[in-house]
C-alpha positions in Angstrom: -63.9 13.8 -66.4 -62.2 17.0 -65.2 -63.7 16.9 -61.8 -62.8 13.2 -61.6 -59.5 13.8 -62.5 -58.8 16.7 -60.1 -60.3 14.5 -57.4 -57.4 12.0 -58.0 -55.0 14.8 -57.9 -56.0 16.2 -54.7 -56.0 12.7 -53.2 -52.8 11.7 -54.5 -51.4 15.3 -53.3 -52.7 14.7 -49.7 -51.1 11.4 -49.9 -47.9 12.5 -50.9 -48.2 15.4 -48.2 -49.0 13.2 -45.6 -46.3 10.6 -46.4 -43.4 13.3 -46.7 -44.4 14.3 -43.3 -44.6 11.1 -41.8 -41.0 10.4 -43.1 -39.9 13.8 -42.1 -41.1 13.1 -38.5 -39.6 9.3 -38.6 -36.2 11.0 -39.6 -36.2 13.7 -37.0 -37.2 10.9 -34.4 -34.1 8.8 -35.6 -31.8 11.8 -35.2 -33.0 12.4 -31.9 -32.8 8.9 -30.9 -29.2 8.8 -32.0 -28.2 12.6 -30.2 -29.9 10.8 -27.2 -27.7 7.9 -27.4 -24.3 9.9 -28.1 -25.3 11.5 -24.7 -25.7 8.2 -23.1 -21.8 7.5 -24.6 -20.7 11.0 -23.4 -22.2 9.8 -19.5 -20.5 6.3 -19.9 -16.9 8.4 -20.9 -18.0 11.0 -17.8 -17.7 8.0 -15.2 -14.8 6.1 -16.5 -13.2 9.4 -16.5 -13.8 9.7 -12.9 -12.9 6.4 -12.0 -9.9 6.8 -13.6 -8.8 9.9 -11.6 -6.0 8.7 -9.8 -7.1 11.3 -6.4 -10.2 8.9 -6.7 -10.7 5.8 -5.0 -12.5 3.6 -7.3 -12.5 0.5 -5.1 -15.2 2.3 -3.1 -18.7 2.9 -3.9 -18.9 6.5 -2.7 -16.7 7.2 -5.9 -19.8 7.2 -8.3 -23.4 7.5 -7.1 -25.3 4.3 -7.1 -28.9 4.9 -8.2 -30.4 6.9 -10.9 -32.3 8.9 -8.6 -28.4 10.1 -7.4 -27.1 10.0 -10.7 -24.0 12.7 -12.0 -25.8 14.6 -14.3 -24.3 17.4 -17.0 -26.5 19.3 -19.1 -25.6 19.8 -22.9 -27.7 21.7 -25.8 -30.9 19.8 -26.5 -30.5 17.1 -23.5 -28.8 15.6 -20.6 -26.3 13.1 -20.0 -26.4 11.1 -16.6 -24.5 8.4 -15.1 -24.2 6.1 -11.8 -22.5 2.8 -10.8 -22.5 -0.3 -8.6 -19.2 -1.4 -7.4 -18.9 -5.4 -6.6 -16.0 -5.5 -4.0 -16.0 -9.2 -4.1 -15.5 -9.2 -8.1 -13.6 -5.8 -8.0 -15.5 -4.6 -10.6 -18.1 -1.6 -11.8 -21.4 -2.1 -13.8 -22.0 1.8 -14.9 -25.2 2.5 -16.2 -25.2 6.0 -18.3 -28.3 7.7 -19.9 -29.0 10.3 -22.3 -31.8 12.3 -22.4 -32.9 14.3 -25.7 -35.7 16.8 -26.5 -38.4 15.1 -28.1 -38.9 16.5 -31.6 -42.8 16.7 -31.3 -43.2 19.4 -29.3 -43.0 20.5 -25.7 -44.8 18.5 -23.1 -43.8 15.5 -24.7 -41.3 13.0 -22.4 -37.7 13.3 -23.9 -36.2 10.9 -25.9 -33.9 8.2 -23.6 -31.3 6.0 -24.7 -29.3 3.8 -21.7 -26.0 2.0 -22.0 -24.0 -0.2 -19.3 -20.7 -1.3 -19.4 -18.9 -3.5 -16.9 -15.4 -2.1 -15.9 -12.7 -4.3 -14.2 -10.6 -2.3 -11.3 -7.2 -3.8 -10.5 -5.9 -2.9 -6.9 -2.3 -1.4 -6.7 0.0 -3.2 -4.0 3.2 -0.8 -4.8 4.4 2.2 -6.5 7.6 3.9 -7.3 9.0 5.9 -4.1 8.5 9.4 -4.2 10.6 10.4 -0.7 14.1 9.2 -0.7 13.8 9.4 3.2 12.8 5.8 3.0 16.5 4.8 2.7 17.1 6.0 6.0 17.0 5.7 9.8 15.2 9.4 10.0 14.9 10.8 13.4 12.7 14.3 12.6 12.9 15.9 15.8 14.3 19.4 15.7 14.7 22.2 18.0 16.3 21.0 20.9 20.2 21.1 21.8 20.1 17.3 21.3 17.2 16.3 19.0 18.3 12.8 18.6 21.2 11.1 21.0 23.1 8.1 20.6 24.2 6.6 24.1 25.0 2.9 23.2 27.1 2.0 19.9 25.1 0.9 17.0 26.5 -2.2 14.5 25.8 -2.6 11.0 25.7 -0.4 8.1 22.6 1.3 7.2 22.1 4.8 6.2 20.9 7.5 9.1 19.5 11.1 8.3 19.1 13.0 11.5 16.8 16.0 10.8 18.0 18.4 13.7 21.2 18.2 16.2 22.6 15.0 16.7 25.0 14.4 20.1 27.2 10.9 20.5 27.7 10.2 24.2 31.1 9.4 25.2 32.4 5.9 23.6 30.3 5.5 21.2 31.2 4.7 17.9 29.1 5.4 14.7 30.1 2.9 12.1 27.0 3.7 9.5 27.8 3.5 5.7 26.1 7.2 5.5 25.0 9.5 8.1 23.3 12.8 7.4 23.0 15.5 10.5 20.8 18.5 9.6 21.9 20.4 12.4 24.9 20.0 14.4 27.2 17.3 15.3 28.2 17.1 19.1 30.7 14.2 19.7 31.7 13.1 23.3 35.0 12.2 24.5 36.2 9.1 23.3 33.3 9.1 20.5 33.6 9.0 16.8 31.9 8.6 13.4 33.7 6.1 11.4 37.2 5.2 11.8 40.7 6.5 10.5 42.3 3.1 9.7 41.5 3.2 6.1 39.1 4.5 3.5 36.9 1.6 3.7 36.3 2.6 7.5 35.2 6.0 7.1 31.6 7.0 6.9 30.5 9.3 4.3 29.3 12.3 6.3 26.8 15.4 6.1 26.8 18.0 8.2 24.4 20.9 7.7 25.9 22.6 11.1 29.0 23.0 13.1 30.9 20.4 14.9 32.8 19.7 17.8 34.6 17.3 19.7 34.6 16.5 23.8 34.2 20.2 24.8 36.6 21.6 22.4 35.3 24.6 20.0 32.6 24.7 17.7 33.4 25.1 14.0 31.7 24.7 10.3 31.3 21.0 10.0 32.9 21.1 6.4 36.6 19.5 5.1 39.0 17.4 7.0 37.3 17.0 10.3 39.9 14.2 11.5 40.7 16.5 14.6 37.2 16.4 15.7 36.7 12.6 15.5 34.7 12.4 12.3 36.5 10.3 10.2 34.6 11.0 7.2 35.2 10.6 3.1 33.2 12.1 0.2 30.6 10.2 -1.8 34.0 9.8 -4.5 34.8 7.3 -2.1 38.5 8.7 -2.0 38.8 12.1 -0.3 39.0 12.6 3.2 36.2 15.3 4.2 33.0 15.8 5.4 30.0 17.2 3.2 28.7 20.7 4.7 25.8 20.4 2.1 23.1 18.7 3.2 20.3 17.9 0.7 16.5 18.6 2.6 13.7 16.1 2.2 10.1 16.8 2.9 9.4 15.6 6.6 7.6 12.6 6.5 3.7 12.6 7.2 0.9 9.7 7.7 -2.3 10.6 6.4 -4.3 8.9 8.9 -7.7 10.5 8.0 -7.1 9.4 4.2 -6.5 5.9 5.0 -9.1 5.5 7.7 -11.5 6.2 4.7 -10.0 4.3 2.3 -8.2 1.2 3.5 -9.1 -2.5 2.7 -9.6 -4.0 5.0 -10.3 -1.0 7.4 -13.0 1.0 9.4 -15.2 1.7 5.9 -14.5 -1.8 4.5 -14.7 -4.9 6.6 -13.5 -8.7 5.3 -15.4 -9.8 2.4 -14.2 -13.5 3.1 -13.4 -14.0 6.9 -12.4 -17.0 9.4 -10.8 -17.2 12.7 -10.2 -14.4 15.0 -10.2 -11.5 12.1 -9.7 -7.7 13.3 -12.0 -5.2 14.7 -11.0 -2.2 12.7 -13.3 0.3 14.3 -16.1 0.3 17.0 -17.6 3.9 16.0 -17.7 4.2 12.0 -17.3 7.2 10.8 -15.8 8.7 14.0 -12.2 8.8 14.0 -9.9 9.0 17.0 -7.1 11.1 16.1 -5.0 9.4 18.7 -5.1 5.8 20.2 -8.6 4.6 18.3 -11.9 3.4 19.2 -10.9 -0.3 19.3 -9.8 -0.7 23.3 -8.1 -4.0 22.9 -4.5 -4.3 20.8 -5.1 -6.8 18.0 -2.5 -10.1 18.0 -1.1 -10.0 14.5 0.4 -13.8 15.5 -2.2 -15.4 17.9 -2.5 -19.1 18.5 -5.2 -19.5 15.9 -5.3 -18.9 12.1 -7.2 -16.4 10.6 -8.6 -15.3 7.4 -9.4 -11.5 6.0 -9.6 -10.5 2.4 -11.3 -8.0 0.9 -12.2 -8.9 -2.8 -11.5 -11.8 -5.0 -9.3 -14.5 -4.0 -9.1 -18.0 -2.5 -6.9 -20.0 -0.1 -6.0 -23.3 1.6 -3.5 -25.4 2.9 -1.1 -27.9 1.8 -2.3 -31.7 3.5 1.4 -33.0 3.2 4.9 -31.7 2.7 6.2 -31.4 -0.9 9.9 -31.2 -2.0 11.6 -28.9 -4.8 11.1 -31.3 -7.6 7.3 -32.4 -7.0 4.7 -31.6 -9.8 1.7 -32.7 -7.8 0.3 -30.8 -4.9 -2.3 -31.7 -2.6 -4.6 -29.2 -1.0 -7.3 -29.4 1.7 -9.7 -27.7 -0.5 -10.5 -26.3 -3.7 -13.4 -24.2 -3.1 -13.2 -20.6 -4.4 -10.2 -21.7 -6.7 -10.9 -21.4 -10.6 -11.7 -24.3 -12.9 -9.2 -23.6 -15.3 -5.7 -22.7 -15.2 -4.2 -20.3 -12.4 -1.5 -19.4 -10.4 -0.8 -20.1 -6.5 2.0 -19.2 -4.3 3.6 -21.2 -1.3 5.9 -19.2 0.7 7.9 -17.3 -1.8 7.3 -20.1 -4.8 4.7 -19.2 -7.1 3.4 -22.3 -9.4 0.9 -22.7 -12.5 -1.9 -25.4 -11.5 -2.5 -27.3 -14.9 -5.0 -29.8 -14.0 -6.9 -31.2 -11.4 -9.2 -28.4 -11.1 -12.3 -28.9 -9.0 -10.5 -31.6 -7.0 -7.8 -31.5 -4.2 -4.9 -32.7 -6.5 -3.6 -30.5 -8.6 -1.0 -30.6 -11.2 1.6 -27.5 -11.2 4.6 -26.0 -13.0 7.0 -25.2 -10.4 9.0 -21.9 -10.0 7.2 -19.9 -12.3 6.8 -15.9 -12.2 10.7 -15.8 -11.7 10.6 -17.6 -8.5 12.5 -20.5 -7.0 11.6 -23.8 -6.2 11.8 -25.5 -2.9 10.3 -27.5 -0.2 7.2 -26.6 1.6 6.0 -28.1 4.6 2.8 -29.3 5.2 -0.2 -27.2 6.5 1.7 -24.2 4.8 -1.0 -21.9 3.3 -1.8 -21.9 -0.6 -3.0 -18.8 -2.2 -4.5 -17.7 -5.5 -1.4 -15.9 -6.6 -3.1 -14.3 -9.9 -6.2 -13.1 -8.0 -6.4 -9.5 -7.2 -7.9 -9.0 -3.6 -8.4 -5.2 -2.5 -6.4 -6.0 0.7 -5.5 -8.6 2.9 -4.6 -9.7 6.5 -4.3 -13.5 7.2 -2.3 -15.6 9.5 -1.3 -19.1 9.4 -0.8 -20.1 13.0 0.9 -23.6 12.2 3.7 -22.1 9.8 3.6 -18.8 11.9 3.2 -17.1 8.3 1.1 -13.7 7.7 0.1 -12.5 4.4 -0.5 -8.9 3.7 -1.5 -7.3 0.8 -2.8 -3.6 0.0 -3.5 -0.7 2.9 -5.0 -1.9 6.0 -5.9 0.1 9.1 -7.1 -0.7 12.6 -8.7 1.8 14.7 -6.3 1.0 17.7 -3.1 -1.0 18.6 -1.7 -4.4 17.2 0.9 -6.5 18.8 3.2 -9.3 17.7 3.8 -11.7 21.2 4.1 -15.3 20.7 7.9 -14.9 21.0 8.6 -16.8 18.2 10.3 -16.4 14.4 7.2 -15.3 12.4 7.5 -14.3 8.5 5.2 -12.5 6.0 4.5 -12.8 2.4 3.7 -9.6 0.5 3.6 -5.6 -0.1 1.4 -3.8 2.8 0.9 -1.1 4.8 -0.6 -1.3 8.3 -1.9 2.1 9.8 -2.3 2.0 13.8 -4.4 4.8 15.2 -2.4 3.2 18.8 0.7 2.0 18.9 2.7 -1.2 18.4 4.9 -3.6 20.2 6.7 -6.7 18.8 8.0 -9.7 21.5 8.6 -11.8 18.9 10.4 -11.3 15.4 8.7 -10.8 12.1 11.0 -11.1 8.7 10.3 -11.2 5.4 12.5 -14.3 5.0 14.2 -16.4 7.4 17.5 -18.0 7.5 17.7 -20.7 10.2 16.6 -18.9 13.5 17.1 -15.3 12.0 15.8 -12.7 9.4 17.6 -13.6 6.4 19.5 -10.0 5.7 21.0 -11.1 2.2 18.1 -12.6 1.0 15.3 -9.8 1.1 14.7 -7.9 -1.4 12.4 -4.7 0.5 11.1 -3.7 -3.2 9.2 -6.8 -3.8 8.2 -7.7 -0.1 7.7 -5.4 2.3 5.2 -4.4 5.7 5.2 -0.8 6.7 3.7 -0.6 10.5 2.4 2.8 10.8 1.7 4.0 14.3 0.1 7.4 15.8 -0.6 6.2 19.2 1.4 7.1 22.5 2.2 4.7 25.9 -0.1 1.9 26.7 1.2 -1.2 25.8 4.4 0.4 24.7 6.6 2.8 26.8 5.3 6.3 27.6 6.6 8.6 24.7 6.5 5.7 22.2 4.7 4.6 19.2 6.7 1.9 18.2 8.6 -0.8 20.6 10.4 -3.9 19.8 11.7 -5.6 22.8 15.0 -7.5 23.8 16.4 -10.2 21.5 13.8 -10.2 18.6 14.1 -9.0 14.9 12.0 -7.2 12.4 12.6 -6.7 8.8 10.7 -4.3 7.0 9.6 -0.5 7.9 8.4 1.4 10.6 6.6 5.0 10.9 6.2 6.3 14.2 4.7 9.9 14.9 6.4 9.6 18.4 9.4 7.5 19.3 10.5 4.3 18.1 12.4 2.1 20.5 14.5 -0.8 20.3 15.5 -3.0 23.4 18.7 -4.2 24.0 20.3 -7.6 21.1 17.8 -6.2 18.9 18.1 -6.8 14.9 16.8 -4.1 12.3 16.5 -4.5 8.9 15.0 -1.6 7.0 13.9 1.9 7.4 12.9 4.0 10.2 11.2 7.0 10.2 10.3 8.6 14.1 10.7 11.9 15.8 13.2 9.9 17.6 14.9 6.5 18.0 15.7 5.5 21.4 18.3 2.4 21.1 19.8 0.0 23.8 23.0 -2.2 24.3 24.0 -4.1 20.9 21.5 -2.7 18.5 22.6 -4.3 15.0 21.2 -2.0 12.0 21.5 -4.2 9.3 22.1 -2.8 5.5 19.4 -2.9 3.1 19.0 -2.5 -0.5 18.2 1.0 -1.9 14.3 1.0 -2.4 12.8 2.4 -5.0 9.4 0.7 -4.9 7.2 0.7 -1.8 3.9 -0.4 -0.5 1.0 1.9 -2.0 0.2 3.2 1.3 3.5 4.4 2.9 3.4 7.5 4.2 4.9 10.8 2.5 4.2 8.8 -1.2 1.9 10.0 -3.4 -1.4 8.4 -2.9 -2.2 5.5 -5.5 -5.4 3.2 -5.1 -6.2 1.2 -8.5 -5.8 0.6 -11.8 -9.1 1.2 -13.9 -9.1 -1.9 -16.6 -10.7 -1.2 -20.2 -14.6 -1.4 -20.2 -16.3 -4.5 -21.4 -19.7 -5.8 -21.7 -21.6 -3.5 -23.4 -24.9 -3.2 -23.5 -27.6 -1.2 -24.6 
């Protein structure tokens, strides 16, 4: 009996020891599994932090490694966190994968415990941002070091603001009547020339001169206080004091980062159109080699040809009206519904936004007019209809029938571009177009129109502006020029030239200009534009912004 009881107790003890050991191993594995999961969560957070970094471009695959073999890795005590991601430019969405690896408690030589997490991370492109450099509220000539860094040989009509970084020379009989003139260096006023007029305070020009000034061949003197004797009819910013302000607020000379946007533009050399039709641009011929000046594309791209084209990167759809509509109709008929949503969405026709509330999947839509603080208007047949609440990374599209250009984001052509149809053309959107080469306009380009000209009073540059940024010299433009606007045409928007911006006779310009010099022919009109506080995201001399990351979703693992 004693032997039997001892056997029973031995078996029970052995069973209990085995059971206890099994439970301990199970608990240890469970804890290790949790630790591996925590490391996977850490990897996911690290990936999202990389995408959220404003100096990184979340619209480019190169921002994250694309495979587990090339994944980013961080070692922690007892384990490792890894992450990588795949970017879908057609949907502006990342699929991020994170892996947590933790040392197996069963001993060395055994595979680490592995947990994997995935998440979808939507990205919203940024089309505009707050202004960082105030120079974009002026006509700016940046050349310094010459006796006359900027010469004005002809009268300038209009009242836009002007900033001359160096010395300004007015030729005989020139009457400068801008609303505000800033001269960083000296101001030399030739015989019978003048700044402003002394007929009233309203005709005086708010003038700042950091150096000396003189009239005709008279003596030079510090340019402060009352300078009427030198025909500088100035008033201070208070609007009532007759004087020249001798304190010039310095601004950083604006520069354009062509190398940065060569790589990150959408569309551009590194990212061609994901949706394309018609004669779209050739963005580069030898990517990733960037020519500093001129570019690799030998032929200047015509922004406004006789044939329509569409170039879009990322989500979005477009079609055209098959019939004109007036300002009150609540039904529109379009050529195609391909690519548009199957539930409520917004469309834009010209400057009016509408909500489509019915007819999804067909070519006849029921719409609510004039949403998003826009105004109902009539629209002609064949006008472009855009999916407005889609967010493509970038777009450059042209409707040859209605002569309307659609622009979004930052675009880069490693060559030159032109407007050459001699017509009154319009554009919609906020964008910056970088050119390694030059830009020439033998046609007008306006954000809004009134009759046969740009609509100066109706333009809001804070919501609609195309900036042309040109780095070339000569070729399709005069030697020494980066940008040339020919006789009798309008340009409404912003211009940036590494070299000279040249205007022909009878040109009207509405918007800021930045160049080494500005060459002005007869009868130039520089229309006064509102103070700018919001600019396209790719605007030179402003902090770079690419995209806004949205909260991750659709977690799995």
